[in-house]
N, C-alpha and C positions, 0 to 999 in steps of 0.2 A: 630664268637662270637655269643653265644646264648643269650637269654633274661635274663639269670640268672647270667651273668658274666660281669665284667668290665675289659676291656683290650685295649691295643693299637695294631696297626699293628706290627707284629713280624719282627724284623730285622734279616734276615737269616745270619747264620755264617757257615763256612765250617765244615762239620762233618768228622773229621779225628781222627787218634789216638793221635795227638798232641792237647794240650789245645787250645781252641779258646777264643775269647773275652768274650763270655757268660760264659765259664768255669772259666776263671780268675775272673770275676765279682762275680760269685756264691761263689767261694772259698774265696774271699775277704769279701763278705757279711757274710758268715758263721763265719769267724774269728772275724769280728767286733761285731756280735751278741754275740759270746762267751765272748769277752772282756767286752762288756757292762754288761752282766750278772755277770761276775766275779767282775768287779768294784762295781756293785750294792751290791753284797754279802759283799765285803770288807768294803764298806762304812757303811752298816748296822751294822757291827760288830765292827767298830772302836770306841775305847773309847778315843783316843788321838785327841784332837781338832785341834792341829797344823797339824798333819798328814792328818786328814779329810779335812782341808782347802786346803792342797796341792793336794790331790787326786781328790777332787770334780770337779775342772775345767778339769782335764784329762778325767774323766767320761763324763762330759757334751760334750766335743769336740768329743770324741769317739762316743757318741750317735748321735750327729749331723752328723758325717761322715757316720755312718750306715744308717741314714735316707736319706742322700744325694745319696748314692750309690743305695739304694733301689728305690728311685724315678727315678734314671737314668735307672735302669733295667726295671722298669715298663713302662717308656716312650718308651723303645726299644721293648716292647712286650714280654719280657722274664718272666714276672709275670702276672698272671691273678687272679683277685679277684672275689669272689662270692658275689652277691648282697644278702643282708639279707632281708627277708620278714618282712613287718611291724609287723605282729603278733609275729614273733620270737624276734624282737627287744623289743616289749612290754613285752613279757614273760620274757626275760632276765632282763629287767629293774625291773619288779615286783619282780622277785626272788632276785635280788641284793638289792632292797629297803627293802624287807622282812628281809634279813640278817642284814642290817644296823639297822633296827628297833629292832631286837633281841638284838643287842649289846648296845643299848641305854637304 
């Protein structure tokens, strides 16, 4: 791990032609991310309040599951995050704040 990343020790998995635990988890995460995105689009377009009220809890649960599995993968060292420099955070905040002020 270098100073620019945040990660955990990697749990090694067998590298074979068959899927391993990391492959299954990555596949599941990709599926859950797509489901969250699709539910989000659907909820944003729904005009029927009853249907919205039925779908929203499914969206929430799917989003929670996606986060749970991501956390699990991160703990096992299968995801590495890049640390953001303070100046980049400040720049992004100022850019976002500028866009918000333009809308007001």
